[in-house]
Structure formats: C-alpha cells, structure tokens
C-alpha positions in Angstrom: 23.1 -11.5 -18.5 24.5 -9.0 -16.1 23.4 -10.8 -13.0 25.8 -13.7 -14.0 28.7 -11.3 -13.6 29.9 -11.3 -10.1 27.1 -13.5 -8.9 26.0 -12.9 -5.3 22.9 -13.8 -3.2 21.8 -10.1 -3.5 22.2 -9.9 -7.3 20.7 -13.4 -7.8 17.7 -12.4 -5.6 17.0 -9.1 -7.5 17.2 -10.8 -10.9 15.0 -13.7 -10.0 12.3 -11.4 -8.6 12.5 -9.2 -11.7 12.3 -12.1 -14.0 9.0 -13.4 -12.6 6.3 -12.9 -15.4 8.9 -10.9 -17.4 11.4 -11.7 -20.2 15.2 -11.6 -19.9 15.6 -8.9 -22.6 13.0 -6.6 -20.9 14.6 -7.1 -17.4 18.2 -6.4 -18.2 18.0 -2.5 -18.3 15.9 -2.5 -15.2 18.3 -4.7 -13.4 21.3 -2.5 -14.3 19.5 0.7 -13.2 18.4 -1.0 -10.0 21.9 -2.3 -9.1 23.4 1.1 -9.9 21.0 2.8 -7.5 21.0 0.1 -4.9 24.3 -1.9 -5.2 23.9 -3.9 -2.0 21.5 -5.0 0.6 21.9 -2.1 3.0 21.5 0.5 0.4 18.2 -1.1 -0.6 17.1 -1.5 3.0 17.6 2.2 3.6 15.6 3.3 0.5 12.2 5.0 0.5 9.3 3.0 -1.0 8.8 5.7 -3.7 12.4 5.4 -4.8 12.1 1.6 -5.2 8.7 1.9 -7.0 10.1 4.5 -9.4 12.9 2.2 -10.5 10.3 -0.6 -10.9 8.0 1.5 -13.1 7.0 -0.4 -16.2 7.8 -3.9 -14.8 4.4 -4.3 -13.3 3.3 -6.5 -10.3 4.5 -3.8 -8.0 4.0 -6.0 -4.9 7.3 -7.6 -5.9 9.1 -4.2 -5.4 7.5 -3.6 -2.1 8.5 -7.1 -0.9 12.1 -6.5 -2.0 12.2 -3.5 0.3 10.5 -5.3 3.2 12.8 -8.3 2.8 15.9 -6.2 2.7 14.8 -4.4 5.8 14.2 -7.7 7.5 17.6 -9.1 6.6 19.3 -6.0 8.0 17.2 -6.1 11.1 17.0 -9.8 11.8 20.2 -11.2 10.2 22.5 -8.1 10.7 22.6 -7.6 6.9 23.9 -11.0 6.1 21.9 -12.8 3.4 20.5 -16.0 4.9 21.7 -19.3 3.3 19.2 -21.8 4.6 15.8 -22.6 3.0 13.6 -21.9 6.0 15.0 -18.5 6.6 14.7 -17.6 2.9 11.1 -18.5 2.5 10.2 -16.5 5.7 11.2 -13.4 3.8 8.5 -11.4 2.0 8.2 -12.3 -1.7 10.4 -15.4 -1.5 8.9 -18.8 -2.2 10.1 -22.3 -3.0 11.3 -21.4 -6.5 13.2 -18.2 -5.6 14.8 -19.8 -2.5 16.0 -22.7 -4.6 17.4 -20.3 -7.2 19.3 -18.3 -4.6 20.6 -21.3 -2.7 21.8 -23.2 -5.8 23.2 -20.3 -7.9 24.6 -18.1 -5.1 25.5 -20.7 -2.5 26.0 -23.8 -4.6 23.6 -25.8 -2.4 21.7 -28.7 -3.9 18.2 -27.2 -4.2 16.0 -27.6 -7.4 14.0 -25.0 -9.2 10.8 -25.2 -11.1 9.4 -22.4 -13.1 7.2 -22.3 -16.2 10.2 -22.9 -18.5 11.4 -26.0 -16.6 7.9 -27.4 -16.3 7.5 -27.1 -20.1 10.8 -29.0 -20.6 9.7 -31.8 -18.2 6.2 -32.0 -19.7 7.7 -32.5 -23.2 10.5 -34.7 -22.0 7.9 -37.1 -20.5 5.0 -36.3 -22.9 2.9 -36.0 -19.8 0.9 -33.2 -18.0 1.9 -33.8 -14.4 1.1 -31.9 -11.3 3.5 -29.2 -10.0 4.5 -31.5 -7.1 5.3 -34.3 -9.5 7.5 -32.0 -11.5 9.2 -30.7 -8.3 10.1 -34.4 -7.5 11.5 -34.8 -11.0 13.6 -31.6 -10.6 15.0 -33.0 -7.3 15.7 -36.4 -8.9 17.6 -34.9 -11.9 19.5 -32.2 -10.0 23.3 -32.2 -10.4 24.4 -32.0 -6.8 28.0 -31.0 -7.8 27.0 -28.0 -9.9 23.4 -27.2 -8.9 23.6 -23.6 -9.9 24.8 -24.3 -13.4 22.4 -27.1 -13.8 19.4 -25.0 -12.8 20.4 -22.1 -14.9 21.0 -24.4 -17.9 17.6 -26.0 -17.5 15.8 -22.7 -17.2 17.6 -21.3 -20.3 16.9 -24.5 -22.2 13.2 -23.8 -21.7 13.4 -20.1 -22.4 15.5 -20.2 -25.6 15.1 -23.7 -27.1 12.0 -25.5 -25.7 9.9 -22.4 -26.4 6.1 -22.4 -25.9 5.5 -22.3 -29.6 7.6 -23.7 -32.4 10.3 -25.2 -30.1 13.8 -25.5 -31.7 14.0 -29.3 -31.4 16.9 -29.4 -33.9 19.0 -27.4 -31.5 18.0 -29.3 -28.4 20.7 -31.3 -26.7 18.2 -33.7 -25.1 15.8 -34.2 -28.1 17.1 -37.8 -28.4 15.4 -38.7 -25.2 12.4 -36.4 -25.4 9.1 -38.4 -25.6 7.2 -35.5 -27.2 9.9 -35.1 -29.9 9.8 -38.8 -30.7 6.0 -38.8 -31.1 5.9 -35.3 -32.8 3.6 -34.0 -30.1 5.7 -31.1 -28.9 2.9 -28.6 -29.3 0.5 -30.7 -27.2 2.6 -30.3 -24.1 2.1 -28.8 -21.7 -1.7 -28.6 -22.0 -2.8 -25.0 -22.7 -4.0 -23.1 -19.7 -7.7 -22.2 -19.6 -7.7 -18.4 -20.0 -9.8 -16.4 -17.7 -12.3 -13.9 -19.1 -11.1 -10.4 -18.5 -12.9 -8.4 -15.8 -13.9 -5.1 -17.2 -13.6 -2.0 -14.9 -14.4 1.7 -15.3 -12.3 4.1 -13.3 -13.0 7.8 -13.1 -10.3 10.2 -11.8 -9.9 13.9 -11.2 -7.1 16.1 -12.3 -6.8 18.9 -9.8 -3.9 21.3 -9.8 -2.8 24.5 -8.2 0.5 26.5 -8.0 2.3 24.0 -10.3 1.2 21.0 -8.1 -1.2 18.1 -8.7 -3.3 16.5 -6.1 -2.5 12.8 -5.5 -4.4 10.1 -3.5 -2.7 7.1 -2.0 -4.8 4.0 -2.7 -5.5 1.9 0.3 -4.2 -1.6 1.0 -7.7 -3.0 0.5 -7.9 -1.8 -3.1 -8.2 -4.6 -5.6 -5.5 -3.2 -7.9 -2.5 -0.9 -7.5 -2.9 -1.1 -3.7 -0.7 1.3 -1.8 0.1 3.3 -4.9 -0.1 7.0 -5.3 -2.5 8.0 -8.1 -5.0 10.6 -9.1 -7.9 10.8 -6.8 -10.9 8.8 -7.9 -14.2 10.6 -8.1 -15.9 10.3 -4.8 -12.7 10.1 -2.8 -12.5 13.9 -2.5 -15.1 16.6 -2.4 -14.6 18.4 -5.7 -16.5 19.8 -8.6 -16.3 17.6 -11.6 -15.6 19.4 -14.9 -14.9 18.4 -18.5 -13.4 15.2 -19.7 -9.6 15.7 -20.2 -8.4 12.2 -21.2 -9.5 8.6 -21.6 -7.5 5.5 -22.0 -7.6 1.7 -21.7 -5.2 -0.4 -19.7 -4.8 -4.0 -18.7 -3.7 -5.3 -15.3 -3.7 -9.0 -14.5 -6.8 -10.1 -16.3 -8.6 -6.8 -15.8 -9.4 -4.5 -18.6 -9.7 -1.0 -17.2 -11.2 2.0 -19.0 -10.0 5.2 -17.4 -11.4 8.6 -17.7 -9.8 11.7 -16.2 -11.9 14.8 -15.6 -10.9 18.4 -14.7 -11.7 19.0 -11.0 -11.8 21.8 -8.5 -11.7 21.3 -4.7 -14.7 22.2 -2.6 -12.6 21.8 0.7 -9.0 21.3 1.7 -7.7 17.8 1.8 -5.5 15.8 4.2 -3.7 12.4 4.1 -4.0 10.1 2.2 -4.0 13.1 -0.2 -0.9 15.1 -1.0 0.1 17.9 -3.4 3.1 16.9 -5.6 5.0 19.2 -8.0 4.0 18.3 -11.5 7.7 17.9 -12.4 8.0 15.2 -9.7 4.9 13.2 -10.7 7.0 10.3 -12.3 8.4 9.7 -8.8 4.9 8.9 -7.5 2.8 7.8 -10.5 4.8 4.7 -11.3 2.2 2.5 -13.1 2.2 2.8 -16.8 -1.5 3.4 -16.5 -0.7 7.0 -15.6 1.4 7.5 -18.7 -1.6 6.8 -20.7 -4.2 8.9 -18.9 -2.4 12.0 -17.6 -3.4 15.1 -19.5 -0.8 15.8 -22.2 -0.3 19.4 -21.2 0.9 18.4 -17.8 
C-alpha cells in the first residue's frame, strides 16, 4: 500500500479519507495520482476545488474531496501549515471524525488512540459472537489497543478484517486469532455481525439539457441545498434555464447512495442569455467540471 511508504500525517489522512466506503485496490491509483498532484498540505490548500474534484472523479461521495480542501486550508490558516497532533484539533477539521482522528494519531504520531471501522467491528463481533453497540466496540478497541505500537496494531486489526475476516466466507483457517474466536468455535461466523436492514432505493427522474455553441457546452452549478451532487457542475436541469426543449439525445440509469436515478438528456436551445450559476465550458474541458461518473453515462456520445 503506497501510503505505508514514508508514512506522514498528510499521507495517512489522504488515504484514510479515500478508503471510506471504498476498497484498497480501487483507492491505490487514486492515491498515487492525488499525491503526485498535491504532494503536501500546502499544495493541496492552494488548489482550486475543480482540480481536487477532477482527481476524485469516480471515487464518489464528493463531499470528502471538498472537506479535504477545506481542512487543508484551515490547517494552513489556523495551524501555520503544521498538521495538528491532538484529538480535539483533528476532529475540529472538516471531514475528520473519531475514526479518522484515531487513525492519524496512531499511525502517523504513534499516539495510543483506537480505531473502529466496519472491518474492525466485524472482527470484534465474531470474536465475541455478539452484536454490540458501536460504543461498546469502541470501548473494546480501547481495551485491546497496544500502547507501544498503536499504529501497527490498528493497521493489523483493520487488515485482518479486510483480508481474512471477510463479510462472506471468512478465511478462518488463516486467522491468527481463530483459537479464541467465539463465532469460530460455535461455527456461527456468518451470523455475525447481524446483517444490516437495507433501505429501499429512492427512485428519481432527472431531465437535463444539452446546449452548445461555438464549441462550448452550457453548465449549471448545483446549489448547496440540492439533495445529491450539491455544489457540482452539471448540465442544466430543465426548468433551471429558459430554453427550448428538443429531441431526446441520451438516457441512462445511475445509482448514488440508495437513490436510483433515471437520467434523460434533451437537445436544448437558449431563449435568453444566462448568468452565474451558469457558465460556458469548452467541450474539451468538460472532464474538469463534470466529475461524477453519472455524466460519463449520459453525455451525448458525439460530444
């Protein structure tokens, strides 16, 4: 894992944010591209939001990328560019909670703070053959923590859950702690942790316009109150701009956090000139602005 080479608070932070809701194999190339573009805190703090989002394209949960930028700017402004090494300061930063703070403090600063993510919770649930509350598992993480090597301990525990104590078909024969695992002894590994109740997907219909002139496409910046993709540049939704709606160009389906979205893109022509939050962007530069994978599915092929 590249973030384990030359570990630092910055590299640990970037990797932990990227790894939320995402697998290690998927994250590695994103991490390498991100660090190449923004090798340190100050380079990230000086970046434009569009640059950060463009490098994040495909990882999803784009608020994570925005929070990275906001946190970097705050560290430069409030801590003179020095990464804080105390818990209260860390959790005051955008996008950093109890888990991420614990990971940074233990891995980068070798401070005795526990971590608890989904992988660790699964290990603890099977180890005890119990479905406990998160707070109970946090106390367990604190009790078991190796205070001499907290970073190594936490990473080993997370990796145990990710690679051996897998959600389905755990590799109990390769597990170094199976001899003390209550679920293994009772052959109830697949009963722990209890399966989460899945939410029914919310179905949405989105209708957009493709409007172009002089080699440029019209984009609309979604407001911060939008339910999904808030603050993103996208194609203008029908009704957001005065335009003539023409023929259907493209349709596609996309899923974002329990939302099934059916997208239709129609040819459009303006009835009046537009101002911010609209902008004309050269078609060759659209990947810089349209970062969600939704757009890759629904942009007209010819463009």
